[in-house]
DSSP file (Angstrom, degrees, kcal/mol; ACC not computed):
  #  RESIDUE AA STRUCTURE BP1 BP2  ACC     N-H-->O    O-->H-N    N-H-->O    O-->H-N    TCO  KAPPA ALPHA  PHI   PSI    X-CA   Y-CA   Z-CA
    1    1 A X              0   0    0      0, 0.0     3,-0.3     0, 0.0     0, 0.0   0.000 360.0 360.0 360.0 -20.6  -25.8  -25.7   -7.8
    2    2 A X        +     0   0    0      1,-0.2     0, 0.0     3,-0.0     0, 0.0   0.792 360.0  45.8 -74.4 -26.8  -26.3  -25.9   -4.0
    3    3 A X  S    S+     0   0    0      2,-0.1    -1,-0.2     0, 0.0     2,-0.1   0.514  88.4 111.4 -92.5  -5.8  -23.3  -28.1   -3.6
    4    4 A X  S    S-     0   0    0     -3,-0.3     2,-0.1     1,-0.1     3,-0.0  -0.422  76.0-107.9 -71.4 142.8  -21.0  -26.1   -5.9
    5    5 A X        -     0   0    0     -2,-0.1     2,-0.4     1,-0.1    -1,-0.1  -0.399  32.2-111.6 -68.2 145.0  -18.2  -24.3   -4.3
    6    6 A X        -     0   0    0     -2,-0.1    -1,-0.1     1,-0.1     5,-0.1  -0.656  37.3-111.8 -76.9 127.5  -18.4  -20.5   -4.0
    7    7 A X    >>  -     0   0    0     -2,-0.4     3,-1.1     1,-0.1     4,-0.7  -0.264  22.3-119.0 -58.6 146.9  -15.9  -18.9   -6.3
    8    8 A X  G >4 S+     0   0    0      1,-0.3     3,-1.2     2,-0.2    11,-0.2   0.860 113.1  61.1 -55.2 -37.7  -13.1  -17.0   -4.4
    9    9 A X  G 34 S+     0   0    0      1,-0.3    -1,-0.3    10,-0.2    11,-0.1   0.829 104.7  48.8 -60.9 -31.2  -14.1  -13.8   -6.1
   10   10 A X  G <4 S+     0   0    0     -3,-1.1    -1,-0.3     2,-0.0    -2,-0.2   0.577  97.6  89.2 -85.5  -9.6  -17.6  -14.1   -4.4
   11   11 A X  S << S-     0   0    0     -3,-1.2     8,-0.1    -4,-0.7     2,-0.1  -0.528  72.6-130.3 -86.7 154.7  -16.1  -14.8   -1.0
   12   12 A X     >  +     0   0    0     -2,-0.2     4,-1.3     4,-0.1     3,-0.3  -0.183  64.4  40.6 -86.2-172.8  -15.3  -12.2    1.5
   13   13 A X  H  > S-     0   0    0      1,-0.2     4,-2.1     2,-0.2     5,-0.2  -0.175 113.6 -33.0  72.6-162.1  -12.1  -11.8    3.4
   14   14 A X  H  > S+     0   0    0      1,-0.2     4,-2.9     2,-0.2     5,-0.2   0.878 134.1  55.1 -65.2 -41.0   -8.5  -12.2    2.2
   15   15 A X  H  > S+     0   0    0     -3,-0.3     4,-2.2     1,-0.2    -1,-0.2   0.934 111.8  43.4 -61.5 -46.4   -9.3  -15.0   -0.3
   16   16 A X  H  X S+     0   0    0     -4,-1.3     4,-2.3     2,-0.2    -1,-0.2   0.898 114.6  50.3 -65.0 -40.8  -12.0  -12.9   -2.1
   17   17 A X  H  X S+     0   0    0     -4,-2.1     4,-2.4     2,-0.2    -2,-0.2   0.922 111.3  47.5 -63.8 -45.2   -9.8   -9.9   -2.0
   18   18 A X  H  X S+     0   0    0     -4,-2.9     4,-2.1     1,-0.2    -1,-0.2   0.892 111.1  52.3 -63.4 -40.1   -6.8  -11.7   -3.5
   19   19 A X  H  X S+     0   0    0     -4,-2.2     4,-1.0    -5,-0.2    -2,-0.2   0.906 110.1  48.0 -64.5 -41.0   -9.0  -13.3   -6.2
   20   20 A X  H >< S+     0   0    0     -4,-2.3     3,-0.6     1,-0.2    -2,-0.2   0.941 113.6  46.8 -64.1 -46.8  -10.3   -9.9   -7.2
   21   21 A X  H 3< S+     0   0    0     -4,-2.4    -1,-0.2     1,-0.2    -2,-0.2   0.824 113.9  48.5 -65.8 -31.0   -6.9   -8.4   -7.4
   22   22 A X  H 3< S+     0   0    0     -4,-2.1    -1,-0.2    -5,-0.2    -2,-0.2   0.611  83.9 113.2 -84.8 -12.6   -5.4  -11.3   -9.3
   23   23 A X  S X< S-     0   0    0     -4,-1.0     3,-1.5    -3,-0.6    -3,-0.0  -0.340  72.3-129.9 -63.1 139.2   -8.2  -11.4  -11.9
   24   24 A X  T 3  S+     0   0    0      1,-0.3    -1,-0.1    -2,-0.0    -4,-0.0   0.735 106.7  54.2 -63.4 -21.6   -7.0  -10.5  -15.4
   25   25 A X  T 3  S+     0   0    0      2,-0.1     2,-0.3    -5,-0.1    -1,-0.3   0.548  83.2 106.7 -89.7  -6.9   -9.8   -7.9  -15.8
   26   26 A X  S <  S-     0   0    0     -3,-1.5     2,-0.1    -6,-0.2     5,-0.1  -0.547  79.0-113.3 -75.3 133.2   -9.0   -6.1  -12.6
   27   27 A X    >>  -     0   0    0     -2,-0.3     3,-1.7     1,-0.1     4,-0.6  -0.430  17.4-131.1 -65.4 135.8   -7.4   -2.7  -13.1
   28   28 A X  H 3> S+     0   0    0     70,-0.3     4,-1.8     1,-0.3     3,-0.4   0.740 102.3  74.8 -62.1 -22.3   -3.8   -2.6  -11.9
   29   29 A X  H 3> S+     0   0    0      1,-0.2     4,-2.1     2,-0.2    -1,-0.3   0.847  89.5  58.1 -58.5 -33.2   -4.6    0.6  -10.1
   30   30 A X  H <> S+     0   0    0     -3,-1.7     4,-1.9     1,-0.2    -1,-0.2   0.874 102.6  52.9 -65.5 -36.1   -6.5   -1.4   -7.5
   31   31 A X  H  X S+     0   0    0     -4,-0.6     4,-2.1    -3,-0.4    -1,-0.2   0.898 109.2  49.9 -64.1 -39.1   -3.3   -3.4   -6.8
   32   32 A X  H  X S+     0   0    0     -4,-1.8     4,-2.5     1,-0.2    -2,-0.2   0.883 108.6  51.8 -66.8 -37.3   -1.5   -0.2   -6.2
   33   33 A X  H  X S+     0   0    0     -4,-2.1     4,-2.3     2,-0.2    -1,-0.2   0.859 108.2  52.0 -67.6 -33.2   -4.2    1.0   -3.9
   34   34 A X  H  X S+     0   0    0     -4,-1.9     4,-2.5     2,-0.2    -2,-0.2   0.906 109.9  48.8 -66.4 -40.9   -3.9   -2.2   -1.9
   35   35 A X  H  X S+     0   0    0     -4,-2.1     4,-2.7     2,-0.2    -2,-0.2   0.897 110.1  52.0 -63.7 -40.3   -0.1   -1.6   -1.7
   36   36 A X  H  X S+     0   0    0     -4,-2.5     4,-2.6     2,-0.2     5,-0.2   0.934 111.3  46.6 -60.7 -46.7   -0.8    1.9   -0.5
   37   37 A X  H  X S+     0   0    0     -4,-2.3     4,-2.6     1,-0.2     5,-0.2   0.919 113.0  48.9 -62.4 -44.5   -3.2    0.7    2.2
   38   38 A X  H  X S+     0   0    0     -4,-2.5     4,-2.8     2,-0.2    -2,-0.2   0.900 112.0  49.6 -62.9 -41.1   -0.7   -2.0    3.3
   39   39 A X  H  X S+     0   0    0     -4,-2.7     4,-2.9     2,-0.2     5,-0.3   0.947 112.9  45.4 -62.9 -49.6    2.1    0.5    3.5
   40   40 A X  H  X S+     0   0    0     -4,-2.6     4,-2.4     1,-0.2    -2,-0.2   0.912 116.4  45.5 -63.0 -42.6    0.1    3.0    5.5
   41   41 A X  H  X S+     0   0    0     -4,-2.6     4,-2.7    -5,-0.2    -1,-0.2   0.922 114.2  49.3 -65.4 -43.5   -1.1    0.3    7.9
   42   42 A X  H  X S+     0   0    0     -4,-2.8     4,-2.3    -5,-0.2    -2,-0.2   0.918 113.9  44.5 -62.6 -45.0    2.3   -1.3    8.2
   43   43 A X  H  X S+     0   0    0     -4,-2.9     4,-2.0     2,-0.2    -1,-0.2   0.932 113.5  50.6 -65.1 -45.3    4.0    2.0    9.0
   44   44 A X  H  <>S+     0   0    0     -4,-2.4     5,-3.4    -5,-0.3     4,-0.4   0.918 111.7  47.8 -58.6 -44.7    1.3    3.1   11.4
   45   45 A X  H ><5S+     0   0    0     -4,-2.7     3,-1.2     1,-0.2    -1,-0.2   0.931 111.6  49.6 -61.7 -46.8    1.5   -0.2   13.3
   46   46 A X  H 3<5S+     0   0    0     -4,-2.3    -1,-0.2     1,-0.3    -2,-0.2   0.824 113.4  46.8 -63.7 -31.3    5.3   -0.1   13.5
   47   47 A X  T 3<5S-     0   0    0     -4,-2.0    -1,-0.3    -5,-0.2    -2,-0.2   0.418 117.0-111.3 -92.6   1.4    5.2    3.5   14.8
   48   48 A X  T < 5S+     0   0    0     -3,-1.2    -3,-0.2    -4,-0.4     2,-0.2   0.798  72.1 135.9  75.9  28.9    2.5    2.7   17.3
   49   49 A X      < -     0   0    0     -5,-3.4    -1,-0.2    -6,-0.2    -2,-0.1  -0.621  64.4 -81.4-104.8 165.7   -0.2    4.7   15.6
   50   50 A X    >   -     0   0    0     -2,-0.2     3,-1.3     1,-0.1    -1,-0.1  -0.317  41.1-118.9 -59.9 147.0   -3.8    4.0   14.9
   51   51 A X  T 3  S+     0   0    0      1,-0.3    -7,-0.1    -7,-0.1    -1,-0.1   0.720 112.3  48.1 -65.4 -20.7   -4.3    1.8   11.8
   52   52 A X  T 3  S+     0   0    0     -8,-0.1    -1,-0.3   -11,-0.0    -2,-0.1  -0.167  80.5 152.2-111.8  38.5   -6.3    4.6   10.0
   53   53 A X    <   -     0   0    0     -3,-1.3    -9,-0.1   -13,-0.1     2,-0.0  -0.374  52.1-101.3 -70.2 146.2   -4.0    7.5   10.7
   54   54 A X     >  -     0   0    0      1,-0.1     4,-2.4    -2,-0.1     3,-0.2  -0.365  27.5-120.6 -65.6 146.8   -3.9   10.4    8.3
   55   55 A X  H  > S+     0   0    0      1,-0.2     4,-2.8     2,-0.2     5,-0.2   0.888 112.8  53.6 -57.7 -42.5   -1.0   10.4    5.8
   56   56 A X  H  > S+     0   0    0      1,-0.2     4,-2.2     2,-0.2    -1,-0.2   0.898 110.1  47.6 -61.7 -40.3    0.2   13.8    7.1
   57   57 A X  H  > S+     0   0    0      2,-0.2     4,-2.3     1,-0.2    -1,-0.2   0.903 111.3  51.5 -66.0 -41.7    0.3   12.5   10.6
   58   58 A X  H  X S+     0   0    0     -4,-2.4     4,-2.1     2,-0.2    -2,-0.2   0.927 111.2  46.6 -60.7 -47.0    2.1    9.3    9.5
   59   59 A X  H  X S+     0   0    0     -4,-2.8     4,-2.1     1,-0.2    -1,-0.2   0.887 111.4  52.0 -64.2 -39.3    4.8   11.3    7.7
   60   60 A X  H  X S+     0   0    0     -4,-2.2     4,-2.5    -5,-0.2    -1,-0.2   0.896 110.4  48.4 -63.9 -39.6    5.2   13.7   10.6
   61   61 A X  H  X S+     0   0    0     -4,-2.3     4,-2.8     2,-0.2     5,-0.2   0.868 108.4  54.0 -70.1 -36.0    5.7   10.7   13.0
   62   62 A X  H  X>S+     0   0    0     -4,-2.1     5,-1.4     2,-0.2     4,-0.8   0.925 112.9  43.8 -61.1 -44.2    8.2    9.2   10.6
   63   63 A X  H  <5S+     0   0    0     -4,-2.1    -2,-0.2     2,-0.2    -1,-0.2   0.902 113.5  51.2 -66.8 -41.0   10.2   12.4   10.6
   64   64 A X  H  <5S+     0   0    0     -4,-2.5    -2,-0.2     1,-0.2    -1,-0.2   0.920 117.2  38.1 -63.4 -44.1    9.9   12.8   14.4
   65   65 A X  H  <5S-     0   0    0     -4,-2.8    -1,-0.2    -5,-0.1    -2,-0.2   0.558 100.7-138.4 -84.8  -7.1   11.1    9.2   15.1
   66   66 A X  T  <5 +     0   0    0     -4,-0.8    -3,-0.2    -5,-0.2    -4,-0.1   0.917  49.7 149.0  49.6  52.5   13.7    9.5   12.3
   67   67 A X      < +     0   0    0     -5,-1.4     2,-0.4    -6,-0.1    53,-0.3   0.484  59.0  51.1 -93.6  -4.0   13.0    5.9   11.1
   68   68 A X  S    S-     0   0    0     -6,-0.5    -1,-0.0    52,-0.1    45,-0.0  -0.985  85.5-118.1-130.0 144.4   13.8    6.7    7.5
   69   69 A X     >  -     0   0    0     -2,-0.4     4,-2.8     1,-0.1     5,-0.2  -0.238  38.9 -98.9 -68.9 168.3   16.8    8.3    6.0
   70   70 A X  H  > S+     0   0    0      1,-0.2     4,-2.2     2,-0.2     5,-0.2   0.910 123.6  47.4 -57.4 -46.1   16.4   11.6    4.1
   71   71 A X  H  > S+     0   0    0      1,-0.2     4,-2.2     2,-0.2    -1,-0.2   0.922 114.8  45.6 -64.0 -44.5   16.4    9.9    0.7
   72   72 A X  H  > S+     0   0    0      2,-0.2     4,-2.6     1,-0.2    -2,-0.2   0.870 110.7  53.5 -67.5 -37.3   13.9    7.2    1.7
   73   73 A X  H  X S+     0   0    0     -4,-2.8     4,-2.2     2,-0.2    -1,-0.2   0.917 111.0  46.2 -63.5 -42.9   11.7    9.8    3.4
   74   74 A X  H  X S+     0   0    0     -4,-2.2     4,-2.3    -5,-0.2    -2,-0.2   0.888 111.7  51.8 -64.9 -39.6   11.6   11.8    0.2
   75   75 A X  H  X S+     0   0    0     -4,-2.2     4,-2.6     2,-0.2    -2,-0.2   0.896 109.1  51.0 -63.1 -41.3   10.9    8.6   -1.8
   76   76 A X  H  X S+     0   0    0     -4,-2.6     4,-2.7     2,-0.2     5,-0.2   0.933 110.6  47.9 -61.8 -47.1    8.0    7.8    0.5
   77   77 A X  H  X S+     0   0    0     -4,-2.2     4,-2.0     1,-0.2    -2,-0.2   0.914 113.1  48.0 -62.0 -42.7    6.5   11.2    0.1
   78   78 A X  H  X S+     0   0    0     -4,-2.3     4,-2.2     2,-0.2    -1,-0.2   0.914 112.8  48.4 -64.2 -43.4    6.8   11.1   -3.7
   79   79 A X  H  X S+     0   0    0     -4,-2.6     4,-2.7     1,-0.2    -2,-0.2   0.909 110.5  50.5 -65.1 -42.2    5.3    7.6   -3.9
   80   80 A X  H  X S+     0   0    0     -4,-2.7     4,-2.0     2,-0.2    -1,-0.2   0.868 109.5  51.5 -65.6 -35.3    2.4    8.5   -1.7
   81   81 A X  H  X S+     0   0    0     -4,-2.0     4,-1.8    -5,-0.2    -1,-0.2   0.924 111.2  48.0 -63.4 -44.2    1.7   11.5   -3.9
   82   82 A X  H  X S+     0   0    0     -4,-2.2     4,-2.0     1,-0.2    -2,-0.2   0.922 113.2  47.4 -61.4 -45.2    1.7    9.3   -6.9
   83   83 A X  H  X S+     0   0    0     -4,-2.7     4,-2.6     1,-0.2    -1,-0.2   0.834 107.3  56.8 -67.7 -32.3   -0.6    6.8   -5.2
   84   84 A X  H  X S+     0   0    0     -4,-2.0     4,-2.2     2,-0.2    -1,-0.2   0.898 107.6  48.4 -64.6 -40.2   -2.9    9.6   -4.1
   85   85 A X  H  X S+     0   0    0     -4,-1.8     4,-2.1     2,-0.2    -2,-0.2   0.900 112.3  48.5 -66.0 -41.0   -3.3   10.6   -7.8
   86   86 A X  H  X S+     0   0    0     -4,-2.0     4,-2.8     2,-0.2     5,-0.2   0.912 110.5  51.6 -64.5 -42.1   -4.0    7.1   -8.9
   87   87 A X  H  X S+     0   0    0     -4,-2.6     4,-2.7     1,-0.2     5,-0.2   0.912 109.4  49.6 -60.9 -43.3   -6.5    6.7   -6.1
   88   88 A X  H  X S+     0   0    0     -4,-2.2     4,-2.0     2,-0.2     6,-0.2   0.905 112.6  47.6 -63.1 -41.2   -8.3    9.8   -7.1
   89   89 A X  H  <>S+     0   0    0     -4,-2.1     5,-2.7     2,-0.2     4,-0.3   0.920 113.9  46.0 -66.8 -44.1   -8.4    8.6  -10.8
   90   90 A X  H ><5S+     0   0    0     -4,-2.8     3,-1.2     3,-0.2    -2,-0.2   0.925 113.2  49.9 -65.1 -44.1   -9.7    5.2   -9.8
   91   91 A X  H 3<5S+     0   0    0     -4,-2.7    -1,-0.2     1,-0.3    -2,-0.2   0.878 114.7  43.8 -61.8 -39.1  -12.3    6.6   -7.5
   92   92 A X  T 3<5S-     0   0    0     -4,-2.0    -1,-0.3    -5,-0.2    -2,-0.2   0.378 111.5-121.1 -87.6   4.4  -13.5    9.0  -10.1
   93   93 A X  T < 5 +     0   0    0     -3,-1.2     2,-0.3    -4,-0.3    -3,-0.2   0.808  59.0 154.8  57.2  31.9  -13.5    6.3  -12.8
   94   94 A X      < -     0   0    0     -5,-2.7    -1,-0.2    -6,-0.2     2,-0.1  -0.687  52.0-101.7 -85.4 143.1  -11.0    8.4  -14.8
   95   95 A X        +     0   0    0     -2,-0.3     2,-0.3    -3,-0.1    -1,-0.1  -0.416  48.7 169.5 -66.2 137.0   -8.8    6.5  -17.2
   96   96 A X        -     0   0    0     -2,-0.1     2,-0.6     2,-0.1   -67,-0.2  -0.988  30.2-129.1-148.3 139.7   -5.3    6.0  -15.9
   97   97 A X        +     0   0    0     -2,-0.3     2,-0.4   -69,-0.1    -2,-0.0  -0.815  28.6 171.5 -97.3 121.4   -2.5    3.8  -17.2
   98   98 A X        -     0   0    0     -2,-0.6   -70,-0.3   -12,-0.0     2,-0.2  -0.988  15.7-157.3-128.3 120.3   -0.8    1.6  -14.7
   99   99 A X     >  -     0   0    0     -2,-0.4     4,-1.9     1,-0.1     5,-0.1  -0.471  31.5-111.9 -93.2 165.8    1.6   -1.0  -16.1
  100  100 A X  H  > S+     0   0    0      1,-0.2     4,-2.4     2,-0.2     5,-0.2   0.861 121.3  57.1 -61.5 -35.5    2.8   -4.3  -14.5
  101  101 A X  H  > S+     0   0    0      2,-0.2     4,-2.7     1,-0.2    -1,-0.2   0.873 103.3  53.4 -63.5 -37.1    6.2   -2.6  -14.2
  102  102 A X  H  > S+     0   0    0      2,-0.2     4,-2.5     1,-0.2     5,-0.2   0.930 109.9  47.6 -61.5 -45.4    4.5    0.2  -12.1
  103  103 A X  H  X S+     0   0    0     -4,-1.9     4,-2.4     1,-0.2    -2,-0.2   0.924 114.0  46.7 -62.3 -44.8    3.0   -2.3   -9.8
  104  104 A X  H  X S+     0   0    0     -4,-2.4     4,-2.3     2,-0.2    -1,-0.2   0.893 111.7  51.2 -66.1 -40.1    6.3   -4.2   -9.4
  105  105 A X  H  X S+     0   0    0     -4,-2.7     4,-2.1     2,-0.2    -2,-0.2   0.936 113.3  44.3 -61.8 -47.6    8.3   -0.9   -8.8
  106  106 A X  H  X S+     0   0    0     -4,-2.5     4,-2.9     2,-0.2    -2,-0.2   0.899 111.0  54.9 -65.5 -40.5    5.9    0.2   -6.1
  107  107 A X  H  X S+     0   0    0     -4,-2.4     4,-2.4    -5,-0.2    -1,-0.2   0.931 109.7  46.7 -58.2 -46.3    5.8   -3.2   -4.5
  108  108 A X  H  X S+     0   0    0     -4,-2.3     4,-2.4     1,-0.2    -1,-0.2   0.897 112.3  50.3 -63.5 -40.7    9.6   -3.2   -4.2
  109  109 A X  H  X S+     0   0    0     -4,-2.1     4,-2.8     2,-0.2     5,-0.2   0.924 109.8  50.7 -63.3 -44.1    9.6    0.3   -2.8
  110  110 A X  H  X S+     0   0    0     -4,-2.9     4,-2.5     1,-0.2     5,-0.2   0.945 112.5  45.9 -59.3 -49.3    7.0   -0.6   -0.2
  111  111 A X  H  X S+     0   0    0     -4,-2.4     4,-2.2     1,-0.2    -1,-0.2   0.898 113.7  49.3 -62.0 -40.8    9.0   -3.7    0.9
  112  112 A X  H  X S+     0   0    0     -4,-2.4     4,-2.3     2,-0.2    -1,-0.2   0.911 111.9  48.0 -65.7 -42.3   12.2   -1.7    1.0
  113  113 A X  H  X S+     0   0    0     -4,-2.8     4,-2.2     2,-0.2    -2,-0.2   0.924 112.7  47.7 -65.8 -43.9   10.7    1.1    3.1
  114  114 A X  H  X S+     0   0    0     -4,-2.5     4,-2.6    -5,-0.2    -1,-0.2   0.896 111.7  51.4 -64.0 -38.5    9.1   -1.2    5.6
  115  115 A X  H  X S+     0   0    0     -4,-2.2     4,-2.6    -5,-0.2    -2,-0.2   0.897 109.0  50.8 -64.1 -40.3   12.4   -3.1    5.9
  116  116 A X  H  X S+     0   0    0     -4,-2.3     4,-2.5     2,-0.2    -2,-0.2   0.908 111.0  47.9 -64.4 -41.5   14.3    0.1    6.6
  117  117 A X  H  X S+     0   0    0     -4,-2.2     4,-3.0     2,-0.2     5,-0.3   0.934 112.0  50.2 -63.6 -45.5   11.8    1.1    9.3
  118  118 A X  H  X S+     0   0    0     -4,-2.6     4,-2.5     1,-0.2    -2,-0.2   0.919 111.3  49.0 -57.7 -43.7   12.1   -2.4   10.8
  119  119 A X  H  X S+     0   0    0     -4,-2.6     4,-2.1     2,-0.2    -1,-0.2   0.923 113.4  45.9 -63.2 -44.9   15.9   -2.1   10.8
  120  120 A X  H  X S+     0   0    0     -4,-2.5     4,-1.2   -53,-0.3    -2,-0.2   0.921 115.5  45.5 -64.8 -44.6   15.8    1.4   12.4
  121  121 A X  H  X S+     0   0    0     -4,-3.0     4,-0.7     1,-0.2    -1,-0.2   0.860 112.3  52.5 -69.2 -33.5   13.3    0.4   15.0
  122  122 A X  H  < S+     0   0    0     -4,-2.5     3,-0.4    -5,-0.3    -1,-0.2   0.874 111.0  46.3 -67.7 -37.9   15.2   -2.9   15.7
  123  123 A X  H  < S+     0   0    0     -4,-2.1    -1,-0.2     1,-0.2    -2,-0.2   0.703 108.2  57.4 -77.8 -18.7   18.5   -1.0   16.2
  124  124 A X  H  <        0   0    0     -4,-1.2    -1,-0.2     1,-0.2    -2,-0.2   0.640 360.0 360.0 -84.1 -14.5   16.8    1.5   18.5
  125  125 A X     <        0   0    0     -4,-0.7    -1,-0.2    -3,-0.4    -2,-0.2   0.466 360.0 360.0 -88.0 360.0   15.6   -1.1   20.9
């Protein structure tokens, strides 16, 4: 047993995190919370803000720098509200239904929003 490899789930870092999120018993809400965190960090980094910036500050800076169109900005706010509710339910261990389609929809939105910000910031330089 001393020579046996440590399972990815028991390891720290990215490998352990990915293994936990990919496990069939892991609630899909955790995948959405990971997407929320990645989105907030990605936006904050792109806008030159601290990685742990408050959501309200992040949204205000997005509006100030006008890096998202009106429709995308509204979509971002709606998605963050949805993710905030999911986060509250997961944190409080309240039952919440999250489908694979929900995860895929949010993933696509996150990638599209980050791409739009990249495009706007790239054209502004």
